[in-house]
Backbone as CSV, one residue per row, in Angstrom:
resi,resn,N_x,N_y,N_z,CA_x,CA_y,CA_z,C_x,C_y,C_z
1,MET,0.117,-32.960,-26.054,-0.684,-32.193,-25.154,-0.047,-30.810,-24.990
2,THR,-0.852,-29.758,-25.065,-0.348,-28.398,-24.938,-0.923,-27.750,-23.683
3,PHE,-0.081,-27.115,-22.930,-0.521,-26.396,-21.732,-0.350,-24.901,-21.964
4,HIS,-1.347,-24.143,-21.568,-1.287,-22.690,-21.687,-1.340,-22.089,-20.290
5,THR,-0.559,-21.074,-20.078,-0.617,-20.400,-18.782,-1.595,-19.240,-18.871
6,ALA,-2.314,-19.037,-17.803,-3.269,-17.927,-17.745,-2.492,-16.620,-17.640
7,PRO,-3.049,-15.555,-18.204,-2.366,-14.263,-18.077,-2.348,-13.828,-16.613
8,PRO,-1.360,-13.037,-16.221,-1.297,-12.610,-14.823,-2.531,-11.806,-14.438
9,LYS,-2.993,-12.006,-13.207,-4.201,-11.332,-12.750,-3.863,-10.081,-11.941
10,HIS,-2.637,-9.632,-11.995,-2.237,-8.440,-11.252,-1.745,-7.374,-12.221
11,THR,-1.763,-6.152,-11.765,-1.278,-5.045,-12.562,0.230,-4.953,-12.394
12,PRO,0.954,-4.783,-13.471,2.405,-4.630,-13.326,2.728,-3.459,-12.408
13,THR,3.745,-3.636,-11.570,4.048,-2.621,-10.559,4.445,-1.282,-11.157
14,ASP,4.934,-1.247,-12.379,5.332,0.036,-12.954,4.130,0.887,-13.364
15,THR,2.916,0.335,-13.332,1.742,1.121,-13.681,0.897,1.468,-12.447
16,LEU,1.303,0.992,-11.275,0.563,1.280,-10.052,0.972,2.636,-9.484
17,PRO,0.030,3.357,-8.864,0.436,4.583,-8.173,1.396,4.227,-7.041
18,THR,2.444,5.014,-6.881,3.447,4.750,-5.858,3.609,5.980,-4.983
19,TYR,3.597,5.763,-3.664,3.717,6.856,-2.711,4.791,6.509,-1.693
20,ARG,5.571,7.476,-1.292,6.538,7.285,-0.221,5.798,7.427,1.102
21,ALA,6.056,6.509,2.029,5.380,6.537,3.322,5.620,7.867,4.022
22,LYS,6.825,8.403,3.942,7.129,9.676,4.596,6.359,10.826,3.949
23,ASP,6.005,10.701,2.668,5.161,11.716,2.035,3.733,11.624,2.574
24,LEU,3.239,10.392,2.746,1.893,10.209,3.287,1.796,10.706,4.726
25,THR,2.859,10.517,5.497,2.851,10.925,6.901,3.400,12.341,7.079
26,GLU,3.728,12.994,5.979,4.311,14.349,5.993,5.528,14.417,6.902
27,GLY,6.367,13.380,6.827,7.605,13.329,7.583,7.455,12.776,8.989
28,GLY,6.239,12.516,9.421,6.005,11.973,10.758,5.910,10.464,10.721
29,ASP,5.167,9.918,11.684,5.035,8.467,11.786,3.611,7.968,11.563
30,LEU,2.629,8.881,11.443,1.226,8.478,11.332,0.534,9.198,10.179
31,ALA,-0.413,8.486,9.572,-1.279,9.076,8.550,-2.622,8.380,8.628
32,GLN,-3.665,9.079,8.248,-4.984,8.464,8.162,-5.320,8.266,6.695
33,ILE,-5.898,7.101,6.403,-6.308,6.756,5.047,-7.793,6.430,5.102
34,VAL,-8.575,7.071,4.241,-10.019,6.862,4.236,-10.398,6.037,3.010
35,LEU,-11.160,4.984,3.249,-11.701,4.138,2.189,-13.200,4.065,2.407
36,GLU,-13.938,4.710,1.515,-15.384,4.828,1.653,-15.716,5.431,3.015
37,ASP,-16.372,4.736,3.914,-16.725,5.322,5.211,-15.832,4.825,6.343
38,GLN,-14.732,4.163,6.020,-13.820,3.627,7.028,-12.518,4.433,7.046
39,THR,-12.013,4.727,8.240,-10.740,5.416,8.382,-9.720,4.446,8.959
40,TYR,-8.565,4.377,8.324,-7.477,3.509,8.738,-6.296,4.367,9.164
41,THR,-5.477,3.838,10.054,-4.270,4.531,10.487,-3.053,3.782,9.965
42,LEU,-2.189,4.511,9.279,-0.927,3.966,8.800,0.157,4.449,9.754
43,ARG,0.929,3.514,10.293,1.982,3.871,11.243,3.306,3.323,10.750
44,VAL,4.333,4.155,10.819,5.692,3.730,10.507,6.366,3.434,11.842
45,THR,6.837,2.208,12.028,7.469,1.812,13.286,8.926,2.288,13.333
46,ARG,9.513,2.214,14.518,10.925,2.577,14.661,11.822,1.668,13.834
47,ALA,11.364,0.449,13.589,12.133,-0.512,12.786,11.935,-0.287,11.279
48,GLY,11.125,0.708,10.909,10.915,0.996,9.488,9.863,0.139,8.827
49,LYS,9.019,-0.499,9.610,7.935,-1.326,9.085,6.664,-0.493,9.041
50,LEU,5.702,-0.920,8.225,4.416,-0.252,8.137,3.341,-1.099,8.793
51,ILE,2.460,-0.444,9.548,1.322,-1.118,10.158,0.083,-0.329,9.778
52,LEU,-0.904,-1.019,9.230,-2.185,-0.403,8.852,-3.263,-0.998,9.735
53,THR,-3.944,-0.137,10.507,-4.996,-0.610,11.405,-6.278,0.150,11.140
54,LYS,-7.366,-0.465,11.544,-8.692,0.113,11.357,-9.042,0.954,12.542
């Protein structure tokens, strides 16, 4: 019996666009990201975590 694994369904990380959070926030703690007609807020916390809210 032979088993085959399915190819990965994700894009390798070295081909994904990469952005620094501080570049998106222009050195601050907040940035707005627009996806179609929705605006999201990206916030960098004091602990260095990212929070994305609608």
